[in-house]
C-alpha positions in Angstrom: 4.7 -8.8 11.5 4.4 -6.9 14.8 1.3 -6.7 16.9 0.2 -3.3 15.5 0.3 -4.8 12.0 -1.7 -7.8 13.3 -4.4 -5.5 14.7 -4.5 -3.5 11.5 -4.8 -6.8 9.5 -7.6 -8.0 11.9 -9.5 -4.8 11.3 -9.0 -4.9 7.6 -10.4 -8.5 7.4 -13.5 -7.7 9.4 -16.3 -7.2 7.0 -18.6 -5.5 9.5 -16.0 -2.8 10.2 -15.0 -2.4 6.5 -18.6 -1.9 5.3 -19.3 0.8 7.8 -19.3 4.4 6.7 -17.4 6.5 9.3 -17.7 10.2 10.1 -16.2 12.4 12.8 -17.1 9.8 15.5 -13.8 8.1 14.7 -11.9 11.2 15.8 -14.0 11.6 18.9 -13.4 8.0 20.0 -9.7 8.3 19.3 -9.3 11.3 21.4 -11.4 9.9 24.3 -9.4 6.7 24.2 -6.1 8.5 24.4 -7.2 10.8 27.2 -9.4 8.6 29.3 -8.8 5.0 28.3 -10.8 2.1 26.9 -13.5 2.0 29.5 -14.6 5.6 28.9 -14.3 5.1 25.1 -16.6 2.0 25.3 -19.1 3.9 27.5 -19.1 6.7 25.0 -19.8 4.3 22.1 -22.4 2.4 24.0 -24.3 5.7 24.5 -23.9 6.4 20.8 -25.4 3.0 19.9 -28.7 4.5 21.1 -28.6 7.1 18.3 -30.0 5.8 15.1 -27.6 7.7 12.8 -24.6 6.6 14.8 -25.4 3.0 15.8 -23.5 1.2 13.0 -20.4 3.3 13.5 -20.5 2.8 17.3 -20.9 -1.0 16.9 -18.0 -1.1 14.4 -15.8 1.0 16.6 -16.5 -1.2 19.6 -15.3 -4.1 17.5 -12.2 -2.2 16.6 -11.5 -1.6 20.4 -12.0 -5.3 21.1 -9.4 -6.1 18.4 -6.9 -3.6 19.9 -7.5 -5.0 23.4 -6.6 -8.5 22.1 -3.0 -7.3 22.0 -2.0 -6.1 25.6 1.2 -4.4 24.4 -0.7 -2.4 21.8 -3.6 -1.5 24.1 -1.3 -0.4 26.9 0.0 2.4 24.6 -2.9 4.7 24.3 -1.2 6.9 21.7 -0.7 3.9 19.4 -4.3 2.7 20.1 -5.4 6.2 19.1 -3.5 6.1 15.8 -5.1 2.7 15.1 -8.6 4.1 15.6 -7.9 7.1 13.4 -6.5 4.7 10.7 -9.8 2.8 10.3 -11.1 5.1 7.5 -7.8 4.9 5.6 -7.8 1.1 5.9 -11.1 1.1 4.1 -9.6 3.2 1.3 -6.5 1.0 1.1 -8.7 -2.1 0.9 -10.8 -0.5 -1.9 -13.8 0.2 0.4 -16.0 3.1 -0.3 -16.0 6.1 2.0 
């Protein structure tokens, strides 16, 4: 199992992430992450936590970013990190979660 698979497994096993219903915020975060890095993506999500309708998604996506950052080789490659973020919704479906 490589580190990308480990990150995906960590995400899949996180109940808080898996019970969150995601919308277009995932795409926004993925794009921001790839273009500007983790710091800007986190700042964006911290701002979104203040929006009642986005707070749960923002918290879950912050957890995803933390998991990605646990693996320096994965987080150093922004394109790969972007793909992991975009895969969150599909992980829910593969796990049997509800969208």
